[in-house]
C-alpha positions in Angstrom: 86.9 39.3 62.0 89.4 38.5 64.7 91.3 41.2 66.6 94.7 40.9 68.1 93.4 40.3 71.6 90.6 37.9 70.5 93.2 35.7 68.8 93.3 32.4 70.9 96.9 31.8 69.9 97.9 35.1 71.6 96.3 34.1 75.0 97.8 30.6 74.8 101.2 32.1 74.3 100.8 34.7 77.2 102.1 33.1 80.3 101.5 34.1 83.9 104.6 36.2 84.3 103.7 38.4 81.4 100.3 39.0 82.9 101.6 40.1 86.2 104.0 42.5 84.6 101.2 44.1 82.6 99.0 44.5 85.7 101.9 46.0 87.6 102.6 48.6 84.9 98.9 49.5 84.9 98.8 50.0 88.7 102.0 52.1 88.6 100.5 54.3 85.9 97.4 54.8 88.0 99.4 55.7 91.1 101.4 58.2 89.2 98.2 59.8 88.0 96.8 60.1 91.5 100.0 61.5 92.7 99.9 64.2 89.9 96.3 65.1 90.9 97.0 65.7 94.6 98.0 69.2 95.5 99.5 70.8 98.7 97.8 74.1 99.4 97.5 76.6 102.3 94.3 78.1 103.6 94.5 81.2 105.8 91.3 82.3 107.6 90.0 83.4 111.0 93.5 83.8 112.3 94.5 80.2 111.3 96.8 79.1 108.5 96.3 75.4 107.5 98.2 73.2 105.0 95.9 71.0 103.1 96.6 68.0 100.7 93.7 67.8 98.3 92.4 66.5 94.9 90.0 69.5 94.6 90.3 71.3 91.3 89.0 74.8 92.3 89.1 77.1 95.4 85.3 76.5 95.9 85.8 72.7 95.7 88.5 72.9 98.4 86.4 75.1 100.7 83.5 72.8 100.4 85.7 69.8 101.0 87.1 71.4 104.2 83.7 72.7 105.4 84.9 76.3 105.5 81.9 78.6 105.1 82.3 81.9 103.2 79.8 84.7 103.6 78.4 86.6 100.7 80.4 89.8 101.6 83.6 87.8 102.5 86.5 88.1 100.1 88.4 85.1 98.9 91.8 85.4 97.3 92.3 84.0 94.7 88.7 84.1 93.5 86.3 81.3 94.4 86.2 79.9 90.8 90.0 79.9 90.4 91.7 76.6 89.6 94.0 75.2 92.3 97.7 74.8 91.7 100.4 73.2 93.8 101.4 75.7 96.5 98.3 77.9 96.1 97.8 80.1 99.2 94.1 80.9 99.8 93.3 83.9 102.0 89.8 84.5 103.3 89.1 88.1 104.4 86.0 88.2 106.6 83.6 91.1 106.0 83.2 93.8 108.7 81.0 96.8 109.2 81.9 100.4 108.3 79.8 103.5 108.0 79.7 105.1 104.6 78.5 108.7 104.3 78.0 109.7 100.7 76.8 113.3 100.1 75.3 113.4 103.5 73.5 110.0 103.2 74.5 107.5 105.8 74.7 103.7 105.3 76.2 100.8 107.2 78.3 98.7 104.7 79.6 95.1 105.1 83.0 94.9 103.3 86.1 92.8 103.2 88.1 95.4 101.1 91.5 96.5 102.3 91.5 100.2 101.3 89.0 103.0 100.8 89.7 103.0 97.1 89.0 99.2 96.8 85.7 99.8 98.7 84.6 102.5 96.3 85.6 100.5 93.3 83.6 97.4 94.4 80.6 99.5 95.2 81.0 101.3 91.8 80.9 104.7 93.5 82.3 107.4 91.2 84.4 110.2 92.6 84.6 113.5 90.7 87.7 115.6 90.6 86.4 118.1 93.2 84.9 115.6 95.6 86.5 115.1 99.0 87.1 111.6 100.4 88.0 111.1 104.1 90.1 109.2 104.9 92.2 109.2 101.7 91.8 106.6 99.0 95.0 104.9 100.1 93.9 104.6 103.7 93.4 101.1 105.1 89.9 100.0 106.3 89.2 98.7 109.7 86.1 97.6 111.5 84.0 100.6 112.7 85.7 103.1 110.3 83.7 105.9 108.7 84.2 106.8 105.1 82.9 110.2 104.3 82.4 111.5 100.7 81.7 115.2 100.3 80.2 115.9 97.0 81.5 119.2 95.6 79.8 121.0 92.8 80.8 124.3 91.1 78.2 126.4 89.2 78.7 129.6 87.2 75.9 132.1 87.1 75.5 135.6 85.5 73.8 138.4 87.4 73.0 142.0 86.7 73.8 144.0 89.7 73.3 147.7 90.7 76.4 149.8 91.3 75.5 152.2 94.2 76.5 155.8 93.6 78.7 157.6 96.1 77.9 160.9 97.8 80.6 163.6 97.7 80.4 166.5 100.2 82.0 169.7 99.2 82.4 172.5 101.8 81.2 176.0 100.7 82.6 178.9 102.7 80.2 181.2 101.0 77.2 179.2 102.4 75.8 179.5 105.9 77.1 177.0 108.4 74.9 173.8 108.5 73.0 174.6 105.3 73.2 171.9 102.5 72.4 172.0 98.9 72.4 169.1 96.3 74.1 170.3 93.2 74.2 167.0 91.3 71.7 164.1 91.5 73.1 160.7 92.1 72.3 157.8 89.8 73.1 154.1 90.2 75.1 152.2 87.6 74.7 148.6 86.4 77.2 145.8 85.9 77.1 142.2 84.6 78.8 139.8 87.0 79.9 136.2 86.5 79.9 134.3 89.8 81.2 130.9 90.6 79.2 129.2 93.4 80.7 126.3 95.4 78.3 123.7 96.8 79.1 120.9 99.3 76.5 118.2 99.5 74.0 120.6 97.8 74.6 123.4 100.2 76.2 126.7 99.1 79.4 127.4 101.0 81.1 130.1 99.0 80.8 132.3 96.0 83.5 134.2 94.1 83.2 136.9 91.4 85.1 135.8 88.3 84.4 138.6 85.8 82.8 142.0 86.1 81.6 144.0 83.1 80.4 147.6 83.6 77.3 148.3 81.6 76.6 151.8 82.9 78.8 153.8 85.2 77.2 155.4 88.3 76.8 159.1 88.6 77.9 160.4 92.0 75.7 162.7 94.1 77.3 166.0 95.0 76.3 167.9 98.1 77.5 171.3 99.1 77.6 172.0 102.8 77.8 175.5 104.2 80.8 176.1 106.5 80.3 179.8 107.1 79.3 180.2 110.7 77.1 183.1 111.7 76.4 184.9 115.0 73.6 187.3 115.5 74.9 190.4 117.0 73.3 192.7 119.5 73.0 195.2 116.6 70.6 192.9 114.8 72.9 191.8 112.0 74.7 188.5 111.4 78.4 188.1 111.3 80.4 185.2 110.0 82.9 183.6 112.4 85.4 180.8 112.1 85.7 179.7 115.7 84.2 180.2 119.1 86.0 180.0 122.5 84.6 180.1 126.0 86.8 182.4 128.0 87.0 184.0 131.4 86.4 187.8 131.0 87.4 190.6 133.2 87.2 194.4 132.8 89.7 197.3 132.8 90.0 201.0 132.2 92.7 203.3 131.1 93.2 204.6 134.7 95.8 204.0 137.3 93.7 201.3 139.0 94.1 199.1 135.9 97.2 200.2 134.1 99.3 202.0 136.7 99.3 205.1 134.5 97.7 208.5 135.0 96.7 211.2 132.5 99.8 213.0 131.3 101.8 209.8 131.1 102.9 209.5 127.4 101.6 205.9 127.3 98.4 206.6 129.1 95.5 205.1 127.1 97.8 203.6 124.5 97.3 199.8 123.7 100.0 197.3 123.0 99.2 197.7 119.3 99.8 201.4 119.5 96.2 202.4 119.2 94.1 204.5 121.6 91.8 202.6 124.0 88.1 202.9 123.3 84.9 200.9 123.9 85.3 197.6 122.0 89.1 197.2 122.6 90.1 194.1 124.5 93.3 192.7 125.9 94.2 189.0 124.9 97.0 186.5 125.1 98.4 186.8 121.6 99.3 183.1 121.7 95.6 182.3 121.8 94.1 185.3 119.8 96.4 187.3 117.5 96.5 191.0 117.9 94.3 192.7 115.3 91.7 189.9 115.4 88.0 191.0 115.1 85.8 189.5 117.8 82.2 189.3 119.0 81.8 188.9 122.8 78.6 187.2 123.8 77.3 187.0 127.4 76.6 183.7 128.9 74.5 184.9 132.0 71.6 186.7 130.2 73.2 190.1 130.6 73.9 192.3 127.6 76.6 191.3 125.2 79.8 193.3 125.1 79.4 193.2 121.4 81.9 193.6 118.5 85.4 194.0 119.7 89.0 194.2 118.5 92.0 192.5 120.0 94.5 195.3 120.3 95.9 195.1 123.9 97.6 192.7 126.3 97.9 192.4 130.0 100.3 190.8 132.5 97.5 188.7 134.0 95.9 187.8 130.7 97.2 184.4 129.8 95.5 181.5 128.1 91.7 181.6 127.7 91.4 184.9 129.5 90.2 188.2 128.0 90.1 191.8 129.5 87.3 194.1 128.2 87.8 197.9 128.1 85.3 200.2 129.8 85.5 203.9 130.0 83.7 204.1 133.4 85.4 202.6 136.5 82.1 201.8 138.1 80.9 200.0 135.0 84.1 197.9 135.0 83.6 197.0 138.7 80.0 196.0 138.0 81.2 193.7 135.2 83.6 191.9 137.5 84.5 188.4 136.2 82.3 186.1 134.2 82.3 183.5 131.4 81.7 184.8 127.9 81.7 183.3 124.4 84.3 184.9 122.1 83.6 184.5 118.4 86.5 184.9 116.0 85.1 186.9 113.2 86.1 186.7 109.6 
């Protein structure tokens, strides 16, 4: 069976001009096809930006065509398998070293990522809500940078803890000074405590009590302490006192040599309190020891104590921590002279 082009009559009728026209149309169509396939693209790498005219169909084809080597960790945008379009701009980001410290573990990483967040995403590193990242996720990456991830963990534990009892001291004026007596035993209590523990890279850095529940209240210890002070008198008994003062003591009599009065004078032998002088009466400064105060005078030089006394008199020279002791005999008063004594303020 004959086709249209195998028909001899067709070829006889086709003249030379017609043939040239057909060939020309074919060549034009081929030229248009090649023009359509050629693309102008830009390649930016290693500080250079080059315009390239190419028939390559993908980014990888173009890089191979241009002899541009790309390392395994280098980043090519758009991706290596992307198809080329007219005007495509290809950027090659060269990988650089950074230090990555994740939970205390240090590694040197080659990366071409622009930000900390991009780096963590490409490495598929998960960041929990409490974890700390330095620098921030939005920070740009540069050669030699250090990215530090601090892994933060919170743990809640429950503990039974002892509640220490307190000791209360009560003063007892009816008990001798310095004596103590336990009137109630102390007992520790118990409580249940919820504690939140904060860890950084597995190391505990803080703990905080969240809830406390008292299981058993503590019982406080009560101690009574004696505050009644006692002084042993020369009579062999013990007397309670409230205070003791070291004073300079002198001696006086009712006579003229001490008071300027002689027997027969209406005020001879009469104290400031209106009482009659007698052994055991002493003169004091009322600003230091009020008149009427009961005292015990104790010697400080191994001589005998003056003993129990009563503050009933005053004297012009008796000011401050001075005391004047009454003696009936002038010679005894002279022998006493001046000396330091302890004056106990009796109850």
